[in-house]
N, C-alpha and C positions, 0 to 999 in steps of 0.2 A: 403515737407520733414520735415520741422520744426515741424509740428503737429505730424507726425508719430514718430519723435524722442522724442517729449515730452510725447506722450502716452507710448512709450517704457520705458522711464525713470520712469514714474509714476508706471508702472507695476513692474519694478525692485524694486522701493522703497517699494511698497506694499508687494512684496515677502520677502524683507529683514525684514520689520516690522513683518510680519507673522512669519518668522523664529525666530525672536527675542522673540516673545511672546511664541513660542513653545520651547524655549531654545535650538534651533538647531535640534530639532526632526522633522521628516517629517510630523508627525501628533501628535495630543494630545495623550500622553501615557495613556493607560487604565489598564495596567496589574501589575504595581508596586504599591501595595496598602498596607497601614499600617492597622493593626487590629483595631486601633481606628478611622479609616475613615469609620465609619459604613454606611454613606450615599453612599459610593462607593461599598460596598460589595453587592454581588448578590448571587443567588442560584448556580451560576457557580463557586463560591469561597468557599474554606475551610481554616479557620485560623489554621495553624499548631502548633505543640507543641513548636516550636522555635520562634514564633511570626511572621513568614512569612506567606503570603497568597498564597495558592496553588490552582491549578485547582481541580475540583471535580471529583474524579475517583471512586465514590462509586457505580456506575452502569456500571461496566466494565466486559466483559466476559459474558458467558451464564447466562441469568436472568430467563429463563423459560425452563424447560425440555419438555414442551408440554403435551398433554393429557396422554401420557404414554400407553404402551401396552405390554402384556406378550407374544405376538405372535412371534414365532421364526420359521424360515425356514432354513434348512441346504442347503448349496450350492449343495450337492449331490442330495437332493430331487428335485432340479430344473434342474438336468441333468449334473452337473459338477462332476469331479472326481480328487482327488489329485494324484500327482505323476505319471500320465499317459502321460505326455508331450503333452496333447491335449489342445485346446483352451477352456477356461471356460468363456469367455466374454459373450456369448449368455446366458449361464445359470445364470450368475450374474445379467445381465440386466433383465432377466425374473423374477428372485426372487425379485429384488427391485421393479419392476413394479407391481407384484402381491401383495406384501405387501403394497405398497403405495396406490393402489386402495382399499385395504381392511382397510385402516385407519392407517397403519404403523406397524412396527415391526423390528425384527432383522434378518439379513442374517448371518448365522453362517458358518464360514470357519474353518474346523478342522485342525488338524496337517498335515503338509506336504507342498508340492510345488504345487501351482496353477498357471495357465497361463492366461494372457490376451493378445490375438492377435489383439484385437480392443479396442479402448476406450469405456468406459461405462458412460452413462449419467443418473442420477437420477433426476426426475422431480416432485416427490411427497414428501410431508412432512413426518416427523417422521420415516425415514428409517435409520437404523444403520447397518453398516457393521462391524462385529466383528470376529477377529481371536482368536486363542487359546493362543497367546502370541507372542511377537516379535521374540523369538528364536525358535518358533514352527510352525508358519504359515508364509510361504513366498509366496508373490504374484509377479510373474515375468511378467513384462509388456514388450512384445517383438514385438509390432507393427512395421512393416517395410514396406517401399514403394515397392510394387510389381513390377514385370517385370524388366526393365532395369533402374530403378530409376525414373520412371514417371508412375503414375496411377491415376485413378479417385477414390477418397474416396467415393464420391457419384456423380451421381446415379450409380446403378448397371447396367451391360450390359442388354439391352433389356427393361429397365424400361421406363414407360411413364413419360414424363416431361411436367409439367404445369407451370403457371406463378410463383407459390410459391415453386417450387422444388429447393432444394439447389444443386448447381453444384460446386463441390470442387475438385480441382486438387492438387495433392501432387507430389513434385519433390525432389530428393536428394539435400540437402541444401548446401553442400560444393562448394564454388565458384559460386553459382547460381546467375545469374544477372537479369533474367526476366522469367515470365511465361505468356503463352498466351493460351486462350481457343478459339477454332474455331468450327463452325458447318458447315459441307460441305465445309471446307477450307475458310469460311467467318469468320473473327475475330469478336468475341462478348465480349471479355474481355482481359485485359492486365495488368500485374503487373510488375513494375520496381523496382529494388533494390534502397533503399534510404540510407541516412546516418545512420539511426537507425533501419535498417531492421533486425539486429542481425542474428540469424540462421534460418530465415524464410524458410519454406518449403511448405506452403499451400497458396492457393489463391481460393477464392470462389466468385461466382456471383449468382444471382437469375435466375430462369428459365424464367422470363419475358424477359430477354435479348436475349433469344433464340426464344421464341414464337413471338417476334417482328421481328426477323430477317428472319425466314423461315416459310413456310406453314406447316400445320399439316401433319403428316405422318412420315415415317421412314427417319432417317438422321444419319450421322456419326458425333459423337462428338470427337473432337481431342484436346489433350493437348500437349504443347511443352515447355520444359524448356531449356533455353539458358545459357551457362556458360562462364566464363571469358576468356577461351581459344578459344571461338567460337564454341565449340561442342554443340550438342543438345541431349536431351533425350525426347522421344515421346511416346505417348500412344493414342489409339483410341478405342471407343466402339460404338455399334449401339444403338440408342435410338428411342423412338416413341414420337413425339411432338404432344401435344393436348392442344390447348389454353384454353379449357374449363375444363381441368383436375385440380382437387384440391386434393393434397395428404397431408400426414402428414409431416409438415416441420421439425419435431423434430428429425432430424438425430443426432446420438450421436456426441457430440462435440469432435473435435480433439485437443482441446487446452490442455486437461489433460487426464491422464489414467482413472481417476475417477472424474467426474464433478457432483457436487450437484448444479443444475441450477434452479434459480427462473425465473419468467416471465419477471422481470425487470420493467422499468417505463411504466406506463399505464395512459391513460386519458390525460386531458388537463393540460397545465401549468397555474396555478392560481397565478396571480400577487399579490404581497403584496400591500396593500393600505397605510400602514405606515411602516416606517423603523423597521426591526427586530433588536433590540439592544442586546448587550451582557447581558446575564442573563434573558432575556425575556422568559416567559413560555406561553404567549398569543400572537397570531399573528392576525392582522387585514388584511384580504384579500379583493381584489376587488370583488371576488365572491368565496364562499366556496362550490359551486355546486358540488354534487357528493361525498363530504367527509362525513364520519361517524366516530363516536368513534371506536377506534380499528384499523383504517386504518394506514398503514405505508406510510410515505411520505419522499421525499428528498427535502431539502431546498437548493437552488442554487443561489448564487450571481455571475452572469456572469462576466467574465474578460473583461470588457469594456476598451476602450482606456483611459477613465478617470482614472479608477482604475489602469491600467497598468502604466500609466504615474506617478501616485502618488507613486507607489511601485517600479518604475524604472524597471519594468518587461519587458525584451526583448524576452521572450520565445515565440516561434511561434505557440504553441498549449497548450493543457493541461487543467486540472480541478483544481480549487483552493478553492474557498469559498463554501464548501458543508457540509451538516450535515444531518443525518438521525434520525428521531424521530417517535414516535407513537402518533396519535391523541387521546387525552384523552376525549375531548368533543367538540361539535360544537354548537355555539349559533349565529344564523344569519350568518354573514360573519366573525365572530371571532372564531378562533380555539384555544383550550388549548392543549398544548403539554406536554408530559411526562417528558421532561428534559429541562433545560435552554439552551439557545443558548450560544455558546462559543465565537463566533465572531459576528460582525455586518453583516446584510444583508440589504443594503440600497435600497430604491425604485428607486433612481436615476440611478442605474445600471440595473434596470429591474429584481430585485430579485423575485423569484417565488417558489411555492411549486408544487410538482407533486407526485401523488400516485405511489407507487411501490408495486409490488406483489412478495415477496421473497419466497424462499423455507425455511422451518423452521424445527427446532428440529431434524436435521439429523446429522450423524457423522460417524466416522471410528475409530477403536481402536484395539489394541492388535495384531499387525502384522508387517511384514516387506515388503516394496515394493522396487523392483529393476527394473531399466530400462536397456535394453540391446542394444538399438540402439541410435545413435547420432542424435536425432530429437528433435526439440525445443518444447517439450511437458512437461507440469507440471505433477507431480505425482497426487496430489489431489487439487481440486479447489472448493472453496465455492463462487459461482457466484450469487450475489444477495441472499446470505445466511444470515438468522437471527437466532440467538440462535442455531448455529451449532458448532460442536466440533470435534477435533482430539486429541486423547489421546493414549499414549504408542504406538507410531508408529515410526518405523525406515524407513528412505528413503535413499536408496543407489543409487548414480549416477543418479539424476534426469536430465531430458533433459533441463528444464528451471528453474522452481521453485520447491521446495520440496512439501510443503503444503502452500497454499496461499489463501487469500481472495481478492475478487474484488467486490466493492459495497456491502460490508458485514457489519453487525451490530451485536454486542453482541455475537461474536464468541470467542471460546477458543481453543488454541493449547497448550497442556500440556504434559510434560514428553515424549518428542519426541527427536530423534536423526537424524540429517541430515548430510550425508557424501557425499560431492563432487557433481559435476555437469558435464555433458558432454560438455556444451558450456559455456565459461566464457568471451566471447568477449563483444562488446557493444550491445546497443539496448534493455536493460532491461532483465537481466538474472542472475541466481544464487543469488537471494536475499532471505533473511529470514526476514519477518516482515509484515507490513500492508500497503496496497495500496488502496486508495479510500475506506477506512474502518473507522468505527466509534465505539468507546467504545469497542474495542476488546482486549483480554488478551492473552499474551503468557508468559508462565512460565515453569521453569524446563526443558529448551530446551538446547541441545548441538549441535553445528555445527562444521564441519571440511571442510576447503578448499572451502568455498563459496566465493562469490565476495563481496557483501555488506550485512553484517549481524552484528548487527541488523539494520533494515532499515525501514524508513517511507517515503511515497511519495504520491503525488496527492491527496491532501485534507484529508489525514488521520488525525483524530482528536479524542482526548480523549482516545487514545489507550495506553496500558501498556505492556512493555516487561521487565520481571523481573527474578531474580534468575536463570540466564542462563549463559552459557559460549560459546563464539564465537571465535573459533580458526582459524587463518589464513585469517581473513577478517577484513574490517573496518566498523565502525558504521556510519550510514548516515541518515540525513534528506535530501533525494535525490532530491526531486522536489516538487513543487506545493503547497506552503503555508500550509504545515503541521503545526498543532497547538495543544497545550495543551497535548502533548504526554509525557509519562514518561518512562525513562530507569533507572532501579534501581537494585542494588545488582547483577550486571552483570560483567563478565570478558570479555574483548575484547582484543585480541592479533592481532594487525593489521600488515599485510605484503602486499607487492605489487604483489607477484607472481601469485595470483589468480584473478587479475583484479581489486583489491582494489587500492586506490590512495596513500596509505602509511600514511595518517593521522589516528590518533586514531578515531576521529569522524569528520565528514565533513558536512557542510550545504551549499547547492548550492547558488551561487551568482546571483543577479538579472539580470546581463548582459548575463547570460548563456542562449543561444537561445534554448537549449534543455530541460532546467529544471526550470528556473525562481527561485525566492526567496522563502524562508520559513517563516512561520508566527509566531505568538506570543506564549510566555510562554511555551516552551518546557522545560523539566526538566531532569537533569541527577543527580542521587542521589545514593551515596554509591556504586560506581562502581570502578573497577580496570582496567585501560586502559593503554596499552603499544603500542608504535607506532614508526615508523621510522622517520616520520615528526611530525609536530605540534600535540599536544595532542587533541585539539579541534580547528577546523578552521571554522569560521563563515563568510560567503560571503557577508552578508548585508541584511538590511531591517528587521532584527530580533529584536523583541521587548520583553523585560522582561524575558529573559531566566534565569533559576535558575540552577547553577552548584554547587552542594553541597556535601561535605564530600566524595570526590573521591580521588583516587590516580592515577596520570598521570605519566607514565614513558616514556620519550621522547628522542630519539636518537639525532635528529637534529631539531632545531627550538624551538619556545616558547611553554609554556604549553597551553596557550590560545591565539588565534589570532582572531581579529575581525576588520571589515572594513565596510565602506559604510552604514551609518545609522544603525549600529548594536548598540542598545541603551537600557538603563535601566536594564541592567543585574545585577544579584546578583551572585558573585563568592565567596563562603565562605566555610571555614572549610576543604579545600582541601590540599593534599600533592602533590607537583610537584617535580619530579626528572628530571632535564634537563642535559643531558650528554655532550652537545657539548662545554660547557665552554664559550659560547659567546651569548647565547640567554636569554631574560628576562622571567620571569614567565608569564606575560601577556603583549601582544602587541596590543594596540589600534591604528591601522595603519592610520586612518583618523580622522580629528578633529570633525566629526559629530557622533562619537561613544560616546555620552554623557550619563550622569546619571548612570555610572557603579559603583557598590559598590564592593570593593575587601577587604574582611575582614577575619581575623583569618586563613590565609593560611600559609603554610610553603614551602619555596623553598629550594631544595637541589641542589647545583651546578649552572649551567648556568653562566651568567655574574654577578650574585649577585643582579640584579635589579628586584624589584617587578613589575615595570611597565615601559614600554616605549611607546612613542607617546605623542601627544599634545592635546588629547581630554580634553575639560574642564569639570568641574562639576563631576570629578571622586573622589570617596571617598575611601581612603586607611586607614585601621585601623587594628592594632594588627597582622600585617603580619611579618613573620620572614624569613630572608635569612641565610642559613647555608651552610657550606662546603658540597661538593658532598658526597652523601652516596648512595651506590648501591641499597639497598633495605630497606629503612626505612619502618616502619609498616604503614598499611593503617589506615585512620581515623576510629574511632569507635563511631559513633553518638549514642546518648542515644536512639533514635528511629531508629533501623536498616532499617525498611521498612516504608516509608511514606504512601504507598498504604495500607498496612495492618493496619496501625494506623488509617487511615480514615475508613476502613471497621469496625474496632472494635468500632467506635464511631458514627455509623450511627444513626441519630435521635437526637444526643446530640446538634447539632448546628442548 
């Protein structure tokens, strides 16, 4: 035992020495850089007008409109008709398919009311859906679950089912606890409600689960939904099983009223041969087989136990260190990429690249979408969408998200209004922002009664949300190591009645088993935030965040709260109105919140203290504490938009 104790003591001493070398940081900081530290500056950095070093947002939003086409097809020409109260989903799907196969174009929806009784999925590039105006073209999405609240979305009655056929059961969601799919009363699939199932109503399996269970021929496919009071809802159809049958698996996705869907990840995972470091534009792979210039790739640093231990991440799932880039050149096993890495992708964690085939150059504009049924369905989704856009769209009462991206790159949402959602419980719902998205732009957007807005989560990186107003919701870095995102020139009015937490802005803590921590150098610039609880709450492991020139109006709690290795932040030029008379401007709750700079801020009210907490290495300079004032003016930075400032100077640095 003595030897074991000695080894433990030595390890403890080594850990203390390492911590001392890092100044209390969990790892060597990379993101707090001075302009004169030229050896540390990379292509991922931009020296700002104020002498601070920012992330590079110069390639954000749509970068390429595609080949372009003047081809236009009216929805009427495809068989639809406004104001007749009949389903136009088949006509819209037909028009998008025909245009896509012909190289792209615009589907025109004239004035009036159009109806979608089924979701529509677009799978071809360069397809634009255009209305006559938000106040002139209304698209009513009224898909409902047929029968007694249980039906098969696919297949159709009498359809032949092969191994790749999609079998999808829909059940009324309220109080739904389980869904079961049976063939001839033999169970072939089962779904059980979990902690984060939200307003789930759909469950899908592949046809192979049926072809393995029964012989070829006619069979009865049955679906059963079971509810919290013990009641059930059932449906059944006759199908023909054929284990040799191969049908088109591309059933319209039920996740959104309109889905622009890419093919997603394809090909092999190609391991990195050398660490991908922050700022790198060249990656050495063990093999670059199959990669060509112009290919789109995802870079992924898996969440290994090593990395999760380092970041104190207790989340049970999720996506964290990811980025999407275009291959510029291939030379042997080295690839050149079109943008610098924002974070590291170490070989020790099995980091790899994988080709992705997105849908590109698509969009929707100039109309209003309304949903009539309480089903967990998004209005518009860009799934593996690159260079896609939504402009001048109003979404009323979405089922889940209004307009959303997933695995999206260089997408833009602009001049849109989102009003309310059917479901605002848990499980990921009623968000406005970017999830698993990279270098996407949202601007001139207004939301009402959403849950988390603006919101970043699950590896979102390099995205910008700006010049927008978010009423009745909180701002969030909700999950999954989001990094180098910008919120600027936004109004956030946080309340708890719509499922928000009551903080002005909130970043998930590492011990959160559903979300995990958020990553480095997120920026809040020139915003106006009001909240019932702390203005900004940072849960930990956050490095080098920049909180600049904002006004925070806080009912109860501090202006900024940080804990658990939340370090190297810059909090400068802000105005804080703390109304409770007892809270400080900034609270660093744990001693490991080191290296924080708090400069040139003004506190109105609170307990008069600029800082509380025992974190060492904190710089305080030129801060002022003044008596409470209800509405002191917002800061007026010389550069109102750091994003626009960067765009105006592309090529100068």
